[in-house]
MIDREN-503014 format. One record per residue (C-alpha): residue number from 0; x, z, y. Coordinates in pm, whole numbers, m for minus. Layout:
MIDREN-503014
   minu       px       pz       py
    NUM        X        Z        Y
...
end
This chain:
MIDREN-503014
   minu       px       pz       py
      0     2219    19198     5665
      1     2340    18872     5500
      2     2084    18600     5434
      3     1982    18471     5094
      4     2220    18196     5095
      5     2521    18436     5145
      6     2390    18672     4870
      7     2397    18375     4628
      8     2747    18278     4717
      9     2864    18637     4706
     10     2704    18707     4372
     11     2841    18381     4227
     12     3197    18453     4337
     13     3191    18817     4237
     14     3058    18729     3890
     15     3325    18474     3833
     16     3595    18691     3968
     17     3483    18976     3737
     18     3475    18733     3439
     19     3835    18631     3516
     20     3986    18971     3589
     21     3793    19257     3400
     22     3862    19153     3057
     23     3999    19466     2859
     24     4183    19405     2528
     25     4152    19771     2438
     26     3772    19776     2459
     27     3559    19768     2149
     28     3485    19425     2016
     29     3141    19290     2095
     30     2912    19155     1844
     31     2979    18794     1733
     32     2790    18546     1967
     33     2488    18367     1842
     34     2493    18000     1767
     35     2312    17931     2110
     36     2579    18131     2289
     37     2849    17952     2114
     38     2716    17610     2219
     39     2692    17725     2584
     40     3043    17856     2569
     41     3168    17528     2447
     42     2989    17338     2726
     43     3134    17581     2991
     44     3482    17535     2841
     45     3454    17160     2870
     46     3336    17177     3237
     47     3610    17421     3317
     48     3873    17198     3148
     49     3729    16894     3337
     50     3741    17082     3674
     51     4101    17202     3607
     52     4203    16840     3530
     53     4044    16723     3846
     54     4198    17005     4055
     55     4556    16896     3926
     56     4475    16527     4029
     57     4372    16635     4374
     58     4676    16858     4417
     59     4887    16544     4337
     60     4705    16339     4580
     61     4724    16595     4864
     62     5107    16639     4798
     63     5151    16272     4829
     64     4920    16262     5123
     65     4843    16580     5300
     66     4624    16402     5563
     67     4363    16301     5313
     68     4051    16473     5469
     69     3803    16388     5185
     70     4044    16512     4913
     71     4072    16841     5096
     72     3688    16865     5100
     73     3666    16798     4731
     74     3956    17024     4635
     75     3810    17322     4827
     76     3448    17270     4662
     77     3616    17273     4321
     78     3819    17578     4388
     79     3504    17765     4508
     80     3326    17660     4188
     81     3610    17805     3968
     82     3645    18117     4188
     83     4014    18055     4219
     84     4037    18269     4543
     85     4422    18252     4595
     86     4427    17876     4577
     87     4112    17849     4782
     88     4264    18053     5063
     89     4578    17839     5050
     90     4379    17519     5058
     91     4180    17630     5350
     92     4486    17737     5552
     93     4662    17403     5475
     94     4357    17207     5586
     95     4306    17400     5898
     96     4675    17364     5995
     97     4627    16978     5994
     98     4255    16932     6078
     99     3998    17103     6293
    100     3737    17247     6051
    101     3377    17176     6119
    102     3141    17469     6195
    103     3000    17450     5848
    104     3351    17472     5695
    105     3420    17786     5899
    106     3089    17947     5819
    107     3144    17880     5443
    108     3503    18028     5456
    109     3397    18329     5667
    110     3108    18402     5438
    111     3331    18381     5127
    112     3572    18623     5287
    113     3308    18855     5419
    114     3151    18875     5063
    115     3481    19029     4953
    116     3539    19246     5245
    117     3629    19613     5238
    118     3707    19852     5519
    119     4085    19776     5473
    120     4068    19398     5524
    121     3789    19397     5791
    122     4066    19283     6067
    123     4146    18981     5860
    124     3797    18866     5844
    125     3727    18933     6203
    126     4042    18718     6279
    127     3894    18445     6063
    128     3563    18451     6255
    129     3749    18441     6592
    130     3958    18138     6462
    131     3633    17960     6371
    132     3466    18037     6711
    133     3785    17914     6891
    134     3727    17571     6748
    135     3351    17549     6792
    136     3078    17756     6955
    137     2844    17760     6659
    138     2514    17985     6681
    139     2522    18041     6306
    140     2887    18134     6312
    141     2818    18391     6598
    142     2528    18535     6423
    143     2729    18585     6105
    144     3011    18735     6296
    145     2794    18985     6472
    146     2624    19078     6153
    147     2954    19126     5978
    148     3080    19369     6249
    149     2765    19572     6237
    150     2783    19599     5866
    151     3153    19654     5783
    152     3319    19769     6094
    153     3376    20140     6059
    154     3410    20169     6444
    155     3061    20041     6504
    156     2880    20199     6204
    157     2660    20488     6314
    158     2664    20372     6690
    159     2953    20570     6826
    160     3029    20510     7193
    161     3335    20286     7134
    162     3134    20088     6876
    163     2848    20042     7108
    164     3072    19913     7386
    165     3241    19681     7143
    166     2925    19531     7028
    167     2792    19489     7377
    168     3102    19305     7469
    169     3056    19066     7168
    170     2690    19004     7261
    171     2787    18929     7629
    172     3039    18679     7490
    173     2804    18514     7265
    174     2524    18465     7520
    175     2713    18203     7734
    176     2864    18048     7421
    177     2556    18006     7210
    178     2252    18186     7393
    179     2168    17874     7605
    180     2126    17670     7303
    181     1768    17543     7357
    182     1651    17549     6999
    183     1877    17818     6842
    184     1961    18045     7130
    185     1675    18280     7060
    186     1877    18417     6760
    187     2145    18551     6993
    188     1906    18711     7239
    189     1685    18868     6953
    190     2005    19012     6778
    191     2113    19170     7108
    192     1784    19315     7162
    193     1757    19464     6814
    194     2103    19616     6848
    195     2003    19795     7164
    196     1674    19914     7009
    197     1893    20065     6727
    198     2098    20234     6986
    199     1777    20378     7144
    200     1662    20515     6800
    201     1970    20731     6779
    202     1913    20891     7119
    203     1759    21231     7117
    204     1393    21221     7234
    205     1463    21527     7448
    206     1739    21337     7640
    207     1486    21157     7858
    208     1737    21042     8121
    209     1948    20870     7852
    210     1643    20727     7668
    211     1519    20584     8014
    212     1858    20421     8074
    213     1846    20268     7729
    214     1487    20145     7781
    215     1575    19989     8109
    216     1874    19815     7942
    217     1636    19664     7674
    218     1386    19549     7945
    219     1665    19386     8133
    220     1763    19187     7822
    221     1398    19081     7773
    222     1389    18963     8153
    223     1704    18766     8109
    224     1574    18609     7784
    225     1254    18507     7958
    226     1449    18334     8241
    227     1636    18101     8004
    228     1469    17774     7904
    229     1443    17801     7530
    230     1220    17719     7251
    231      915    17932     7188
    232      940    18120     7518
    233      559    18221     7475
    234      655    18404     7162
    235      916    18599     7359
    236      660    18670     7626
    237      427    18822     7359
    238      709    19030     7207
    239      792    19156     7550
    240      439    19253     7631
    241      421    19433     7299
    242      726    19616     7364
    243      608    19711     7707
    244      291    19839     7553
    245      489    20071     7324
    246      659    20212     7631
    247      303    20277     7782
    248      273    19984     8006
    249      m23    19748     7938
    250       50    19379     8045
    251     m243    19210     7884
    252      m81    19126     7560
    253     m356    18881     7457
    254     m300    18628     7709
    255      m15    18438     7878
    256     m116    18585     8219
    257      182    18710     8417
    258      m18    18870     8679
    259       80    19220     8552
    260      445    19123     8511
    261      675    19172     8809
    262      680    18879     9045
    263     1052    18822     9004
    264     1025    18799     8615
    265      710    18586     8631
    266      877    18336     8859
    267     1195    18317     8652
    268      981    18266     8336
    269      772    18004     8496
    270     1080    17804     8599
    271     1228    17844     8261
    272      915    17703     8111
    273      934    17405     8340
    274     1302    17352     8262
    275     1225    17347     7887
    276      946    17104     7942
    277     1188    16864     8104
    278     1432    16907     7816
    279     1196    16898     7531
    280     1199    16516     7482
    281     1585    16525     7491
    282     1605    16792     7230
    283     1353    16586     7020
    284     1582    16279     7050
    285     1914    16448     6943
    286     1738    16621     6649
    287     1582    16298     6516
    288     1734    16245     6172
    289     1638    15877     6157
    290     1879    15787     6428
    291     2221    15641     6345
    292     2541    15824     6456
    293     2595    15577     6739
    294     2235    15622     6863
    295     2247    15999     6830
    296     2576    16015     7021
    297     2416    15804     7296
    298     2137    16057     7320
    299     2383    16340     7355
    300     2543    16157     7624
    301     2202    16103     7804
    302     2137    16482     7767
    303     2478    16568     7922
    304     2416    16328     8215
    305     2072    16510     8264
    306     2225    16853     8279
    307     2492    16736     8519
    308     2223    16616     8770
    309     2060    16956     8729
    310     2380    17118     8875
    311     2411    17425     8640
    312     2782    17427     8507
    313     2685    17679     8233
    314     2419    17456     8092
    315     2640    17153     8121
    316     2919    17330     7935
    317     2660    17446     7660
    318     2543    17093     7590
    319     2902    16971     7574
    320     2978    17244     7331
    321     2683    17129     7108
    322     2801    16770     7137
    323     3156    16829     7036
    324     3039    17053     6742
    325     2845    16748     6627
    326     3105    16485     6700
    327     3431    16687     6678
    328     3666    16386     6663
    329     3510    16176     6936
    330     3797    16122     7188
    331     3569    15983     7456
    332     3360    16291     7440
    333     3651    16528     7468
    334     3803    16329     7762
    335     3472    16349     7946
    336     3430    16721     7866
    337     3784    16828     7976
    338     3767    16611     8288
    339     3425    16778     8381
    340     3604    17126     8347
    341     3902    17010     8549
    342     3660    16911     8832
    343     3439    17214     8826
    344     3653    17512     8710
    345     3984    17377     8806
    346     4172    17684     8656
    347     4116    17936     8396
    348     4150    18009     8028
    349     3839    17814     7954
    350     4018    17496     8059
    351     4328    17553     7863
    352     4115    17659     7570
    353     3915    17344     7585
    354     4231    17130     7600
    355     4381    17314     7301
    356     4065    17231     7094
    357     4053    16880     7236
    358     4421    16799     7128
    359     4367    16965     6789
    360     4050    16758     6728
    361     4205    16423     6866
    362     4590    16463     6860
    363     4625    16072     6877
    364     4512    16068     7244
    365     4803    16089     7470
    366     4599    16134     7784
    367     4467    16464     7656
    368     4810    16596     7596
    369     4924    16488     7955
    370     4623    16662     8114
    371     4677    16955     7900
    372     5030    16995     8029
    373     4876    16991     8393
    374     4618    17247     8304
    375     4883    17480     8187
    376     5078    17416     8502
    377     4773    17495     8719
    378     4730    17825     8526
    379     5088    17917     8588
    380     5184    17913     8218
    381     5540    17997     8131
    382     5799    17730     8064
    383     5811    17835     7705
    384     5440    17773     7654
    385     5453    17441     7831
    386     5759    17319     7657
    387     5593    17412     7314
    388     5292    17198     7388
    389     5507    16912     7515
    390     5722    16914     7198
    391     5401    16943     6991
    392     5263    16627     7167
    393     5561    16421     7093
    394     5519    16463     6718
    395     5188    16294     6737
    396     5126    15929     6682
    397     4974    15725     6984
    398     4852    15383     7008
    399     5091    15261     7265
    400     5427    15354     7410
    401     5286    15383     7754
    402     5119    15704     7637
    403     5463    15847     7548
    404     5597    15735     7876
    405     5317    15911     8053
    406     5378    16231     7872
    407     5744    16218     7968
    408     5663    16153     8330
    409     5405    16442     8342
    410     5671    16671     8200
    411     5920    16564     8464
    412     5663    16596     8731
    413     5589    16957     8634
    414     5947    17055     8618
    415     6018    16896     8955
    416     5731    17064     9122
    417     5805    17403     8976
    418     6169    17375     9049
    419     6098    17315     9417
    420     5825    17566     9442
    421     5886    17907     9636
    422     5627    18080     9423
    423     5806    17995     9107
    424     5915    18321     8922
    425     6116    18139     8646
    426     6448    17995     8728
    427     6456    17641     8607
    428     6783    17437     8581
    429     6800    17057     8666
    430     6945    16987     8329
    431     6591    17016     8177
    432     6490    16717     8391
    433     6789    16524     8297
    434     6757    16594     7929
    435     6391    16480     7945
    436     6487    16151     8115
    437     6752    16089     7875
    438     6533    16140     7569
    439     6261    15925     7732
    440     6511    15645     7791
    441     6656    15650     7444
    442     6327    15651     7275
    443     6131    15403     7500
    444     6399    15142     7584
    445     6398    14961     7256
    446     6022    14935     7262
    447     5968    14868     7640
    448     6257    14674     7759
    449     6224    14456     8074
    450     5887    14621     8171
    451     5799    14752     8503
    452     5698    15089     8344
    453     6053    15147     8216
    454     6197    15036     8548
    455     5977    15302     8710
    456     6112    15577     8477
    457     6479    15497     8563
    458     6409    15454     8931
    459     6242    15804     8924
    460     6541    15940     8736
    461     6796    15799     8971
    462     6595    15937     9266
    463     6607    16292     9124
    464     6977    16262     9040
    465     7023    16219     9418
    466     6773    16457     9561
    467     6767    16741     9313
    468     7082    16703     9101
    469     7279    16598     9397
    470     7485    16366     9177
    471     7554    16025     9328
    472     7774    15921     9025
    473     7486    16027     8808
    474     7227    15803     8991
    475     7474    15504     8977
    476     7520    15572     8604
    477     7145    15558     8545
    478     7115    15206     8714
    479     7439    15076     8536
    480     7311    15191     8194
    481     6966    15036     8264
    482     7104    14708     8392
    483     7320    14675     8078
    484     7002    14643     7873
    485     6761    14494     8129
    486     6987    14287     8352
    487     6733    14008     8356
    488     6493    14206     8576
    489     6538    14111     8946
    490     6344    14417     9057
    491     6595    14642     8884
    492     6887    14488     9091
    493     6682    14513     9415
    494     6617    14889     9344
    495     6985    14967     9283
    496     7090    14778     9596
    497     6813    14945     9802
    498     6952    15277     9694
    499     7297    15205     9811
    500     7175    15061    10139
    501     6954    15369    10202
    502     7260    15586    10143
    503     7460    15371    10383
    504     7705    15237    10122
    505     7724    14887    10249
    506     8054    14800    10037
    507     7873    14921     9722
    508     7570    14725     9788
    509     7775    14407     9850
    510     7956    14460     9518
    511     7605    14472     9341
    512     7519    14142     9507
    513     7837    13983     9381
    514     7756    14089     9035
    515     7410    13950     9018
    516     7390    13644     9256
    517     7500    13406     8975
    518     7244    13539     8720
    519     6944    13345     8599
    520     6608    13516     8681
    521     6261    13410     8624
    522     6079    13190     8879
    523     6245    13180     9219
    524     6437    13500     9142
    525     6778    13335     9136
    526     6712    13188     9490
    527     6565    13518     9608
    528     6875    13723     9525
    529     7103    13461     9700
    530     6886    13471    10013
    531     6875    13846     9989
    532     7247    13866     9997
    533     7258    13663    10317
    534     6984    13877    10478
    535     7174    14183    10373
    536     7495    14056    10538
    537     7307    13977    10849
    538     7140    14312    10894
    539     7412    14540    10759
    540     7743    14368    10704
    541     8023    14233    10928
    542     8132    13888    11006
    543     8383    13874    10719
    544     8116    13982    10472
    545     7881    13725    10612
    546     8132    13439    10566
    547     8202    13562    10202
    548     7834    13557    10117
    549     7780    13208    10282
    550     8090    13079    10071
    551     7944    13217     9757
    552     7574    13175     9808
    553     7539    12825     9953
    554     7681    12629     9664
    555     7468    12829     9425
    556     7158    12758     9635
    557     7239    12390     9644
    558     7279    12389     9267
    559     6945    12584     9226
    560     6766    12336     9458
    561     6898    12041     9264
    562     6783    12199     8939
    563     6434    12273     9087
    564     6399    11909     9214
    565     6504    11776     8879
    566     6245    11993     8714
    567     5974    11886     8946
    568     6052    11524     8900
    569     6051    11546     8525
    570     5695    11529     8390
    571     5759    11703     8058
    572     6069    11899     7998
    573     6147    11933     7623
    574     6153    12259     7469
    575     6476    12437     7353
    576     6382    12380     7002
    577     6341    12000     7073
    578     6680    11995     7235
    579     6853    12160     6949
    580     6683    11923     6708
    581     6779    11621     6916
    582     7147    11748     6945
    583     7168    11758     6561
    584     7067    11394     6508
    585     7312    11181     6332
    586     7540    10954     6508
    587     7356    10644     6368
    588     7024    10778     6513
    589     7193    10814     6845
    590     7321    10466     6843
    591     6989    10331     6769
    592     6823    10505     7053
    593     7114    10449     7287
    594     7261    10091     7218
    595     7509    10100     7508
    596     7695    10437     7434
    597     8065    10424     7421
    598     8087    10561     7052
    599     7943    10264     6876
    600     8153    10089     6624
    601     8255     9732     6635
    602     8035     9652     6346
    603     7737     9780     6534
    604     7826     9580     6848
    605     7857     9274     6636
    606     7509     9339     6474
    607     7357     9387     6814
    608     7522     9060     6947
    609     7341     8895     6664
    610     7016     9043     6775
    611     7076     8915     7137
    612     7073     8568     7001
    613     6717     8622     6886
    614     6604     8696     7244
    615     6439     8393     7393
    616     6345     8387     7760
    617     6422     8753     7773
    618     6166     8843     7495
    619     6265     8949     7149
    620     6127     8801     6839
    621     5871     9028     6670
    622     5992     9145     6327
    623     5711     9197     6057
    624     5655     9562     5964
    625     5783     9517     5612
    626     6071     9653     5425
    627     6372     9431     5367
    628     6240     9122     5559
    629     6476     8854     5678
    630     6520     8795     6054
    631     6565     8453     6190
    632     6957     8500     6183
    633     6938     8544     5805
    634     7020     8921     5808
    635     6811     9164     5596
    636     6648     9445     5812
    637     6507     9758     5671
    638     6209     9804     5897
    639     6122    10158     5762
    640     6452    10317     5909
    641     6293    10313     6264
    642     5917    10280     6280
    643     5931    10298     6657
    644     6163     9977     6671
    645     5906     9807     6445
    646     5634     9871     6686
    647     5843     9772     6987
    648     6172     9608     6919
    649     6481     9727     7097
    650     6591     9516     7398
    651     6934     9603     7488
    652     7026     9527     7840
    653     7348     9316     7905
    654     7561     9453     8181
    655     7790     9211     8351
    656     8007     9486     8531
    657     8034     9274     8832
    658     7900     9557     9063
    659     7963     9854     8829
    660     8128    10173     8922
    661     8316    10404     8688
    662     8268    10778     8750
    663     8484    11057     8611
    664     8527    11417     8640
    665     8138    11480     8642
    666     7999    11817     8585
    667     7832    11841     8255
    668     7527    11966     8431
    669     7473    11657     8617
    670     7174    11437     8515
    671     7100    11080     8598
    672     6859    11193     8879
    673     7130    11399     9039
    674     7380    11097     9053
    675     7107    10889     9213
    676     7051    11147     9471
    677     7419    11172     9536
    678     7445    10811     9617
    679     7137    10834     9849
    680     6773    10710     9829
    681     6898    10368     9947
    682     7210    10362     9760
    683     7119    10043     9562
    684     7169    10208     9217
    685     7022     9995     8946
    686     7098    10193     8645
    687     7317    10487     8532
    688     7469    10552     8193
    689     7611    10894     8117
    690     7856    10909     7821
    691     7819    11166     7550
    692     8037    11293     7276
    693     7978    11120     6940
    694     7955    11436     6733
    695     7792    11709     6961
    696     7600    11473     7186
    697     7717    11671     7496
    698     7811    11498     7818
    699     8169    11384     7848
    700     8173    11412     8225
    701     8186    11032     8244
    702     7930    10773     8365
    703     7869    10408     8471
    704     7666    10320     8774
    705     7534     9975     8812
    706     7464     9859     9176
    707     7248     9580     9307
    708     7526     9420     9518
    709     7890     9462     9623
    710     7794     9622     9952
    711     7632     9916     9787
    712     7912     9933     9533
    713     8173     9963     9813
    714     7958    10238     9983
    715     7954    10433     9656
    716     8325    10402     9608
    717     8380    10537     9966
    718     8237    10868     9823
    719     8545    10902     9591
    720     8688    11256     9564
    721     8358    11402     9719
    722     8219    11744     9599
    723     7946    11700     9346
    724     7811    11995     9159
    725     8118    12195     9265
    726     8370    11935     9141
    727     8566    11652     9298
    728     8445    11334     9127
    729     8639    11004     9089
    730     8465    10675     9169
    731     8635    10341     9103
    732     8525     9982     9047
    733     8485     9894     8675
    734     8721     9611     8602
    735     8685     9530     8220
    736     8879     9207     8247
    737     9186     9361     8386
    738     9155     9638     8130
    739     9126     9385     7852
    740     9428     9176     7967
    741     9653     9495     8006
    742     9548     9617     7675
    743     9628     9302     7486
    744     9967     9272     7648
    745    10073     9626     7513
    746    10208     9462     7194
    747    10539     9516     7025
    748    10844     9302     7083
    749    10942     9317     6725
    750    11159     9627     6777
    751    10871     9861     6790
    752    10897     9919     7157
    753    10629     9835     7404
    754    10692     9522     7610
    755    10537     9664     7929
    756    10548    10059     7914
    757    10442    10083     8274
    758    10115     9947     8197
    759    10035    10251     7985
    760    10023    10468     8294
    761     9804    10208     8476
    762     9568    10208     8181
    763     9555    10599     8169
    764     9427    10602     8539
    765     9124    10418     8424
    766     9108    10411     8049
    767     8756    10337     8005
    768     8696    10060     8256
    769     8820     9787     8015
    770     8737     9954     7676
    771     8376     9996     7755
    772     8337     9623     7867
    773     8487     9527     7530
    774     8242     9745     7353
    775     7936     9635     7550
    776     8015     9266     7527
    777     8137     9292     7156
    778     8470     9127     7210
    779     8727     9172     6942
    780     9049     9315     7068
    781     9379     9252     6923
    782     9538     9593     6827
    783     9919     9596     6834
    784    10174     9876     6877
    785    10117    10243     6830
    786     9877    10318     7125
    787     9563    10239     6923
    788     9375    10571     6947
    789     9109    10435     7182
    790     9035    10129     6970
    791     8736    10150     6751
    792     8815    10063     6381
    793     8615     9831     6185
    794     8584    10009     5848
    795     8524     9771     5566
    796     8256     9871     5300
    797     8364    10013     4957
    798     8463     9727     4729
    799     8552     9482     5004
    800     8821     9230     4919
    801     8995     8991     5166
    802     8859     8646     5069
    803     9121     8390     4976
    804     9163     8084     5213
    805     9020     7760     5087
    806     9264     7506     4939
    807     9151     7264     5204
    808     9193     7507     5495
    809     9513     7465     5687
    810     9679     7816     5772
    811     9678     7903     6138
    812     9992     8015     6313
    813    10023     8338     6517
    814     9978     8162     6847
    815     9658     8004     6723
    816     9528     8351     6625
    817     9627     8494     6963
    818     9454     8202     7149
    819     9147     8264     6948
    820     9129     8639     7055
    821     9212     8567     7412
    822     8962     8296     7444
    823     8672     8385     7674
end
């Protein structure tokens, strides 16, 4: 009962297998081949050698990459050509273990095995057909399967009662699977009818009762066939009338008139004809070979949409099956199909079987795996079966880690529901949930750190530790472990605190607030956690706890408020990279940008003093933008060192220190704007200079503040020892003259001892008041004694030699030198 194509395949394989296995060395030697036969033999040998070489190459390729679909197709094709049956079977098994085989591949495989079938290996071939039909509902595969059973199955041959029942069961399976195929479904119905007519031929004509039953069974198949909207229903009607005529009933075989047919059959056939007319154009579209794959896919979706509106689930499922057979790796199609089955069938083997095929065809879609687990749970599958599918899903590669998270959560959901269900037969232990959560956390945390999704996972975990595991320490351990890796998430701290508050653990909740209120969170998170602590103490704590919260939180809120005001008043805040770059500038670049900083050398101060002489009427002379030009003072200036200074010459401001306050013990976080706000909006602050370390550029905690008059200066000094940024700052009037005189009086008396050692302690109280005045005004200071660590050194350039005094110059005495340095 095999068709012509099958017979060709069978004969080809049989011939090649016979050639390879029936050679007998003991047989008489044949006549020597002719020259023509020799030439054909050489050509065949070359082809065989080339095929074997290509087979070896493909085996190497598949060994290196077993997921090469095209290589498998070519490999199987070559093995069929060379009739290497064992390797062919192995290759097909290996490919089917990785990929879902298309209906044509299953049909080819089944036909090859059927051509070599015997009564001993019929069950193996039957299993092969069943495997193919489990992947795709193909009409051709069903027809071949039924034909194989009729021809080779001993239990069916001769139409015994058990064989008849077996065949009827197969045909009834084939009708919903392939009998509704509009263009090919007739093949199933006709095969069913022919089988029953064969049964009728075996019944003794004398047994009228049994023959009438069989005739009525065949008539019923005709009636069912005529009620299905299939192609060429008119031909089926003619065949039915001809058959009825053989039974002695004339139904006017020469016309399409249904007047002599029963009213029920006529109405069903008329409706089927109308339904086919409504679908004819859709069938034409999906069978159009000129359409691209995308266009054809869209035509299938239009067809599916049409069948859904008709409201017949069987027909909808039939067109879905045709679509997935045409596009087996379309994830959108499988998702749409399985969702439809979930909605209409809800439970049953058909749904789980569809999900099994879907995940096999599109294993990279996590949503299909997750809904597969739900379908198994609805079908009351065993824990062993569900766990096997879950483990299999984790071995797949998905496009995002959210899909893995969804799988873990679906698994936990199912365990929780079944663990709490009273209908659950299996006894499940909470350790399964805990192990799943731990596995999910270990795998996802490196990839989803600081995400809301990961936070939800751990919140769910902690909740189940409390409610199902009854383990408070375990729940706290979940949060502590999560916060070690995602401590910057404000929502995580809130969730931990809410758990403790819900349990009535006020002390533990307060402890969590104390751990996190000083942390930096995004946006207003730092302020929110502080305010949350105060609200918590107001609603749940006692007075002692509230006082502690106020003591801790209020300075923190003031600090955050100052930082926010500073950020709002700053138009553009430099990035971290820019700050780091600026902090690495050379000391010379810093001094050029900030001419009044404390760290400048005496040589630089003298140079800038010369530049001040160039200022006329408060304006600086413009230096031409040329390299090594001479300024009016005769000095050579390299204008290329600072292009910005060429464009706009530096105008250093001269501070008189008449209304200047010296500030010490400043917080390194304090900025110029913070100091201005500390003295008040009407504090009369003219300018503020914060001192920085020479090497690192970091604030030294020292500053000068210039005021517009003595009245505002006195008001500023009155704030001495006030708290500013959590520290008591010192504010004193800057007195450079006093500092200079005291410093110059600290000389040696000739014995190496200081003349006035008491002045050292006075100087230590305000060491920078005089020194900075000397630096700002460029005064030269006489250095005497051992306490010279604060005096800037004037380093002479390499090769410098002290010039000898002129012969006409009168040497000066020590007193004259001293008077020169002390002269204002």
